[in-house]
MIKOL-986704 format. One record per residue (C-alpha): residue number from 1; residue in one letter; x, y, z. Coordinates in Angstrom, 2 decimals, decimal comma, m for minus. Example, Ala and Ser with C-alpha at 12.3 -4.5 7.8 and 13.67 -1.06 7.14 Angstrom:
2
{site 1 'A' {12,30 m4,50 7,80}}
{site 2 'S' {13,67 m1,06 7,14}}
END
This chain:
327
{site 1 'M' {0,00 0,00 0,00}}
{site 2 'T' {1,31 3,45 m0,94}}
{site 3 'V' {m0,34 6,30 0,93}}
{site 4 'A' {0,81 9,92 1,13}}
{site 5 'P' {1,59 10,77 4,79}}
{site 6 'V' {m0,26 13,41 6,75}}
{site 7 'P' {2,21 16,35 6,92}}
{site 8 'F' {4,09 17,07 10,12}}
{site 9 'D' {3,48 20,35 11,89}}
{site 10 'P' {6,20 22,70 10,49}}
{site 11 'A' {7,90 23,30 13,85}}
{site 12 'L' {7,79 19,60 14,67}}
{site 13 'K' {9,17 18,76 11,23}}
{site 14 'A' {12,16 20,99 11,95}}
{site 15 'I' {12,78 19,05 15,17}}
{site 16 'L' {12,59 15,75 13,29}}
{site 17 'E' {15,06 16,99 10,68}}
{site 18 'S' {17,52 17,99 13,40}}
{site 19 'M' {17,60 14,49 14,90}}
{site 20 'P' {20,64 12,31 14,10}}
{site 21 'R' {20,08 9,71 11,39}}
{site 22 'S' {21,81 6,36 11,08}}
{site 23 'E' {23,82 5,79 7,93}}
{site 24 'G' {24,95 2,61 6,24}}
{site 25 'P' {23,25 m0,73 5,57}}
{site 26 'E' {20,02 m1,73 7,26}}
{site 27 'P' {20,85 m3,35 10,63}}
{site 28 'S' {19,72 m6,86 11,48}}
{site 29 'A' {16,87 m7,32 13,95}}
{site 30 'A' {19,29 m8,06 16,80}}
{site 31 'E' {21,44 m5,06 15,88}}
{site 32 'A' {18,39 m2,79 15,70}}
{site 33 'V' {17,23 m3,84 19,17}}
{site 34 'S' {20,73 m3,38 20,59}}
{site 35 'M' {21,05 0,07 19,01}}
{site 36 'M' {17,67 1,14 20,31}}
{site 37 'R' {18,53 0,00 23,83}}
{site 38 'A' {21,92 1,72 23,69}}
{site 39 'T' {20,51 5,05 22,49}}
{site 40 'G' {17,27 5,01 24,43}}
{site 41 'G' {15,37 5,52 21,19}}
{site 42 'G' {16,70 9,07 21,07}}
{site 43 'M' {14,65 10,05 24,12}}
{site 44 'P' {16,20 12,57 26,53}}
{site 45 'T' {17,03 11,01 29,89}}
{site 46 'L' {17,72 12,64 33,24}}
{site 47 'S' {18,49 11,12 36,62}}
{site 48 'I' {15,74 11,06 39,23}}
{site 49 'A' {17,69 13,57 41,31}}
{site 50 'E' {17,85 15,97 38,37}}
{site 51 'V' {14,12 15,60 37,71}}
{site 52 'I' {12,99 15,97 41,31}}
{site 53 'G' {15,38 18,76 42,29}}
{site 54 'T' {13,83 20,75 45,14}}
{site 55 'R' {10,27 19,56 44,53}}
{site 56 'E' {8,29 18,32 47,51}}
{site 57 'I' {8,31 14,73 46,25}}
{site 58 'D' {9,67 11,66 48,04}}
{site 59 'V' {11,18 8,86 45,94}}
{site 60 'E' {11,40 5,23 46,99}}
{site 61 'E' {12,91 2,30 45,07}}
{site 62 'R' {11,39 m1,07 45,88}}
{site 63 'T' {11,45 m4,71 44,79}}
{site 64 'I' {8,09 m6,47 44,74}}
{site 65 'P' {6,85 m9,95 43,78}}
{site 66 'G' {6,46 m10,64 40,07}}
{site 67 'P' {4,01 m13,11 38,51}}
{site 68 'D' {3,96 m16,63 39,96}}
{site 69 'G' {7,22 m18,38 39,09}}
{site 70 'A' {8,74 m15,24 37,53}}
{site 71 'P' {11,43 m12,84 38,79}}
{site 72 'D' {10,66 m10,01 41,20}}
{site 73 'L' {9,85 m6,57 39,81}}
{site 74 'E' {11,63 m3,30 40,42}}
{site 75 'I' {9,44 m0,24 40,91}}
{site 76 'T' {9,87 3,43 41,76}}
{site 77 'V' {7,30 5,16 43,97}}
{site 78 'L' {6,85 8,94 43,78}}
{site 79 'R' {4,84 10,49 46,62}}
{site 80 'P' {3,91 14,05 47,53}}
{site 81 'R' {5,66 14,94 50,77}}
{site 82 'H' {3,51 15,14 53,93}}
{site 83 'L' {0,57 12,99 52,77}}
{site 84 'D' {m2,20 13,09 55,37}}
{site 85 'A' {m4,99 11,17 53,59}}
{site 86 'P' {m5,32 8,57 50,83}}
{site 87 'V' {m4,92 10,14 47,38}}
{site 88 'P' {m5,43 8,87 43,82}}
{site 89 'G' {m2,75 6,68 42,28}}
{site 90 'L' {m1,08 6,46 38,88}}
{site 91 'Y' {0,36 3,13 37,77}}
{site 92 'N' {2,81 3,84 34,94}}
{site 93 'I' {4,18 1,52 32,23}}
{site 94 'H' {7,06 2,82 30,09}}
{site 95 'G' {7,31 2,68 26,31}}
{site 96 'G' {9,97 1,37 23,95}}
{site 97 'G' {8,17 m1,02 21,63}}
{site 98 'M' {8,23 m3,72 24,35}}
{site 99 'I' {11,84 m4,31 23,25}}
{site 100 'S' {13,64 m1,39 24,93}}
{site 101 'G' {13,23 1,46 27,40}}
{site 102 'H' {13,19 1,67 31,17}}
{site 103 'R' {10,98 3,17 33,83}}
{site 104 'Y' {13,21 6,19 34,50}}
{site 105 'Q' {12,47 7,68 31,06}}
{site 106 'D' {8,99 8,54 32,36}}
{site 107 'T' {10,12 10,17 35,60}}
{site 108 'P' {9,67 13,75 34,26}}
{site 109 'R' {6,08 13,07 33,16}}
{site 110 'L' {5,21 11,41 36,46}}
{site 111 'A' {6,91 13,99 38,68}}
{site 112 'D' {4,90 16,74 36,98}}
{site 113 'L' {1,65 14,85 37,60}}
{site 114 'V' {2,52 14,07 41,24}}
{site 115 'E' {3,31 17,73 41,84}}
{site 116 'E' {0,31 19,10 39,94}}
{site 117 'L' {m2,37 16,69 41,17}}
{site 118 'G' {m1,04 15,53 44,54}}
{site 119 'V' {m1,23 11,86 43,52}}
{site 120 'V' {1,07 8,89 44,18}}
{site 121 'A' {2,79 7,31 41,17}}
{site 122 'V' {4,13 3,76 40,92}}
{site 123 'N' {6,48 3,23 37,97}}
{site 124 'V' {7,15 m0,41 37,02}}
{site 125 'E' {10,03 m2,16 35,26}}
{site 126 'Y' {8,97 m5,17 33,18}}
{site 127 'R' {10,75 m7,86 31,19}}
{site 128 'L' {11,42 m7,04 27,54}}
{site 129 'A' {11,07 m9,03 24,32}}
{site 130 'P' {12,59 m10,82 22,47}}
{site 131 'E' {14,34 m12,39 25,47}}
{site 132 'N' {11,00 m12,42 27,28}}
{site 133 'P' {8,16 m12,67 24,73}}
{site 134 'D' {4,44 m12,54 25,43}}
{site 135 'P' {3,00 m13,01 28,01}}
{site 136 'A' {5,96 m11,88 30,16}}
{site 137 'P' {5,63 m8,08 29,69}}
{site 138 'V' {1,90 m7,79 30,29}}
{site 139 'E' {1,90 m10,31 33,14}}
{site 140 'D' {4,70 m8,36 34,87}}
{site 141 'C' {2,68 m5,17 34,52}}
{site 142 'Y' {m0,49 m6,82 35,83}}
{site 143 'A' {1,40 m8,23 38,83}}
{site 144 'G' {2,69 m4,76 39,67}}
{site 145 'L' {m0,80 m3,27 39,47}}
{site 146 'R' {m2,15 m6,00 41,74}}
{site 147 'W' {0,62 m5,26 44,26}}
{site 148 'M' {m0,17 m1,54 44,16}}
{site 149 'S' {m3,85 m2,17 44,82}}
{site 150 'E' {m3,20 m4,67 47,63}}
{site 151 'N' {m0,70 m2,29 49,28}}
{site 152 'A' {m2,68 0,90 48,68}}
{site 153 'A' {m2,98 1,74 52,38}}
{site 154 'E' {0,79 1,60 52,88}}
{site 155 'L' {1,35 3,73 49,77}}
{site 156 'G' {m1,24 6,33 50,80}}
{site 157 'V' {m3,40 5,51 47,78}}
{site 158 'D' {m7,17 5,27 47,49}}
{site 159 'P' {m7,60 1,82 45,86}}
{site 160 'R' {m10,80 2,94 44,13}}
{site 161 'R' {m8,96 5,74 42,33}}
{site 162 'I' {m6,09 4,12 40,45}}
{site 163 'V' {m5,42 4,90 36,78}}
{site 164 'V' {m3,13 2,75 34,64}}
{site 165 'M' {m1,13 4,80 32,16}}
{site 166 'G' {1,65 4,66 29,62}}
{site 167 'G' {2,89 5,85 26,26}}
{site 168 'S' {3,47 3,85 23,06}}
{site 169 'A' {4,20 0,24 24,12}}
{site 170 'G' {3,34 1,38 27,65}}
{site 171 'G' {m0,03 2,52 26,34}}
{site 172 'G' {m0,61 m0,85 24,70}}
{site 173 'L' {0,40 m2,67 27,86}}
{site 174 'S' {m1,89 m0,37 29,88}}
{site 175 'A' {m4,80 m1,34 27,62}}
{site 176 'G' {m3,83 m5,00 28,03}}
{site 177 'V' {m3,67 m4,64 31,82}}
{site 178 'A' {m7,11 m2,99 31,82}}
{site 179 'L' {m8,48 m5,98 29,88}}
{site 180 'L' {m6,79 m8,39 32,31}}
{site 181 'A' {m8,20 m6,52 35,33}}
{site 182 'R' {m11,67 m6,74 33,80}}
{site 183 'D' {m11,42 m10,43 32,96}}
{site 184 'R' {m9,78 m11,44 36,25}}
{site 185 'E' {m12,22 m9,27 38,19}}
{site 186 'G' {m9,65 m6,93 39,69}}
{site 187 'P' {m7,90 m4,83 40,67}}
{site 188 'H' {m10,37 m1,99 40,28}}
{site 189 'L' {m9,29 0,74 37,85}}
{site 190 'A' {m10,73 4,25 37,72}}
{site 191 'G' {m9,34 4,81 34,23}}
{site 192 'Q' {m6,75 4,05 31,57}}
{site 193 'L' {m4,58 6,84 30,14}}
{site 194 'L' {m3,38 5,58 26,74}}
{site 195 'L' {m0,84 7,88 25,09}}
{site 196 'C' {m0,20 6,97 21,42}}
{site 197 'P' {m0,76 3,31 22,40}}
{site 198 'M' {0,71 0,38 20,45}}
{site 199 'L' {m2,36 m1,83 20,08}}
{site 200 'D' {m2,44 m3,68 16,76}}
{site 201 'D' {0,05 m6,25 15,51}}
{site 202 'G' {m1,69 m6,32 12,12}}
{site 203 'N' {m0,04 m3,20 10,65}}
{site 204 'T' {m2,69 m2,94 7,92}}
{site 205 'T' {m4,08 0,56 8,51}}
{site 206 'P' {m3,32 3,50 6,20}}
{site 207 'A' {m1,36 5,17 9,03}}
{site 208 'S' {0,81 2,08 9,49}}
{site 209 'H' {1,90 2,47 5,84}}
{site 210 'Q' {2,16 6,27 5,80}}
{site 211 'Y' {5,09 6,35 8,23}}
{site 212 'D' {7,37 3,83 6,56}}
{site 213 'G' {10,83 5,36 6,78}}
{site 214 'I' {9,77 8,68 8,32}}
{site 215 'G' {8,94 9,86 11,83}}
{site 216 'T' {10,27 8,82 15,21}}
{site 217 'W' {8,70 5,31 15,32}}
{site 218 'Q' {8,55 3,85 11,84}}
{site 219 'R' {6,85 0,88 10,22}}
{site 220 'G' {9,97 m1,28 10,01}}
{site 221 'M' {10,72 m0,95 13,72}}
{site 222 'N' {7,09 m1,58 14,59}}
{site 223 'L' {7,06 m4,81 12,58}}
{site 224 'L' {10,29 m5,87 14,28}}
{site 225 'A' {8,89 m5,12 17,74}}
{site 226 'W' {5,71 m7,13 17,20}}
{site 227 'R' {7,75 m10,08 15,87}}
{site 228 'A' {9,98 m9,88 18,92}}
{site 229 'L' {6,93 m10,05 21,19}}
{site 230 'L' {4,76 m12,55 19,30}}
{site 231 'G' {7,13 m14,46 17,02}}
{site 232 'E' {5,70 m15,86 13,78}}
{site 233 'K' {2,14 m15,19 14,97}}
{site 234 'A' {2,62 m11,42 14,63}}
{site 235 'G' {0,34 m9,96 11,98}}
{site 236 'D' {m1,36 m13,27 11,18}}
{site 237 'P' {m5,12 m12,71 11,49}}
{site 238 'A' {m5,69 m16,45 11,86}}
{site 239 'A' {m3,14 m16,89 14,65}}
{site 240 'D' {m4,10 m17,28 18,28}}
{site 241 'V' {m2,72 m13,99 19,61}}
{site 242 'S' {m3,63 m12,88 23,13}}
{site 243 'I' {m5,86 m9,82 23,38}}
{site 244 'Y' {m3,78 m8,76 26,37}}
{site 245 'A' {m0,69 m8,53 24,13}}
{site 246 'A' {m2,50 m6,95 21,17}}
{site 247 'P' {m5,64 m5,26 22,56}}
{site 248 'A' {m6,91 m4,35 19,08}}
{site 249 'R' {m7,71 m8,06 18,67}}
{site 250 'A' {m10,22 m7,98 21,53}}
{site 251 'T' {m13,74 m8,55 20,20}}
{site 252 'D' {m15,40 m7,32 23,41}}
{site 253 'L' {m14,43 m3,90 24,75}}
{site 254 'S' {m17,35 m3,62 27,17}}
{site 255 'G' {m16,89 m3,27 30,90}}
{site 256 'L' {m13,61 m1,33 30,70}}
{site 257 'P' {m12,68 1,70 32,81}}
{site 258 'P' {m12,95 5,13 31,17}}
{site 259 'A' {m10,20 5,64 28,59}}
{site 260 'F' {m8,21 8,66 27,48}}
{site 261 'V' {m6,71 7,96 24,05}}
{site 262 'E' {m4,22 10,33 22,43}}
{site 263 'A' {m2,15 10,24 19,24}}
{site 264 'G' {m0,72 12,55 16,61}}
{site 265 'S' {m2,30 12,74 13,18}}
{site 266 'A' {1,15 12,15 11,66}}
{site 267 'E' {2,08 8,82 13,27}}
{site 268 'L' {1,56 5,17 12,45}}
{site 269 'F' {m0,58 4,41 15,55}}
{site 270 'R' {m3,23 7,03 14,64}}
{site 271 'D' {m5,79 4,77 12,97}}
{site 272 'E' {m5,61 1,86 15,44}}
{site 273 'D' {m5,99 4,32 18,32}}
{site 274 'V' {m9,01 6,03 16,77}}
{site 275 'E' {m10,54 2,61 16,09}}
{site 276 'Y' {m9,96 1,48 19,67}}
{site 277 'A' {m11,72 4,53 21,11}}
{site 278 'S' {m14,55 4,12 18,62}}
{site 279 'R' {m15,04 0,48 19,58}}
{site 280 'I' {m15,14 1,39 23,28}}
{site 281 'W' {m17,96 3,82 22,46}}
{site 282 'A' {m19,70 1,15 20,35}}
{site 283 'A' {m19,63 m1,15 23,38}}
{site 284 'G' {m21,26 1,51 25,56}}
{site 285 'G' {m18,05 2,57 27,31}}
{site 286 'Q' {m16,43 5,90 27,98}}
{site 287 'A' {m13,49 7,19 25,95}}
{site 288 'E' {m12,01 10,62 25,35}}
{site 289 'L' {m10,05 10,83 22,09}}
{site 290 'H' {m7,49 13,48 21,09}}
{site 291 'I' {m5,72 13,48 17,72}}
{site 292 'W' {m3,17 16,29 17,52}}
{site 293 'S' {m2,82 17,78 14,05}}
{site 294 'G' {0,64 17,26 12,57}}
{site 295 'G' {1,94 15,55 15,70}}
{site 296 'F' {4,50 12,79 15,28}}
{site 297 'H' {4,88 9,84 17,66}}
{site 298 'G' {5,98 11,10 21,07}}
{site 299 'F' {5,89 14,77 20,09}}
{site 300 'D' {5,39 15,84 23,71}}
{site 301 'V' {8,72 14,27 24,74}}
{site 302 'F' {10,76 15,66 21,86}}
{site 303 'A' {9,06 19,09 21,71}}
{site 304 'P' {8,19 20,01 25,32}}
{site 305 'E' {7,88 23,75 24,56}}
{site 306 'H' {5,61 23,39 21,52}}
{site 307 'E' {2,09 24,80 21,82}}
{site 308 'M' {0,69 21,40 20,85}}
{site 309 'T' {2,46 19,81 23,81}}
{site 310 'R' {1,04 22,43 26,17}}
{site 311 'A' {m2,46 21,71 24,84}}
{site 312 'A' {m1,96 17,93 25,14}}
{site 313 'L' {m0,71 18,17 28,72}}
{site 314 'A' {m3,66 20,38 29,66}}
{site 315 'A' {m6,10 17,88 28,15}}
{site 316 'R' {m4,54 15,00 30,10}}
{site 317 'L' {m4,67 16,97 33,34}}
{site 318 'S' {m8,31 17,89 32,77}}
{site 319 'W' {m9,27 14,25 32,17}}
{site 320 'L' {m7,36 13,04 35,25}}
{site 321 'R' {m9,01 15,66 37,46}}
{site 322 'R' {m12,41 14,51 36,27}}
{site 323 'V' {m11,67 10,78 36,59}}
{site 324 'F' {m10,16 11,30 40,06}}
{site 325 'D' {m12,97 13,71 41,02}}
{site 326 'L' {m10,45 16,34 42,10}}
{site 327 'G' {m12,73 19,27 41,31}}
END
């Protein structure tokens, strides 16, 4: 399929063009994964100390039980200082195509939300593909959510006001965790914040073809990531692929917590994200959908001062205040 891409916003296009590009022959799958892990996908990274600075936020590193028979999980807890009553909780899952990334890349986003809303955030590390294919990543994330809910009192969290959240692969895993929580009858979730979520292993939408060789997360890397997670089953409509790994395959989207779904109009996840929100509505559920004109994948991370980023952050905050009933 050949489809003309939706144009990037001019200022965002300039940022894309300033990013370093790899030269030389196409790397093998193993080389591509190694390069992505080594470079962090080009995402800016700061230490927790640099992010927190003088903010009134306490940070705690913990090790908690993983899924039955699996390794323990490492988490980071961010709390407002001087908590005196249970507050809402954010359970965060990082991105990276399920093949790279780490929880600390989301510290800036979470610290801002903890400071702005007075909530507690739990940030989980999960096993990555291809060394740990499905169901390892989503089961790790579900185990961490279950721990957060069961230990809500110790954390200072209201267990009835927990939102699962994440960007890109973290958004896809958040949607998978929400489906697991529904089907396993807990933990309770107040909402799911899905930022440019990676939902569909099929890669058949117009958007999935429009960003082949352009943008921050391109078709070739997306195909590689799904193969790393699902093996030969990736993209095969007849294959038995778990809905918790690829939530777009779920035939029943009823009974889910309210969803916030966001993507750029100029990224390959646009169509699957719009479809997911539409199918939640069709099932009688609640979804708020934002498609940012000319936005590439992860524009808020790479262009923090852009007006589009300011609008996107304001929309997320508004939704969280309403879901958490913060007034």
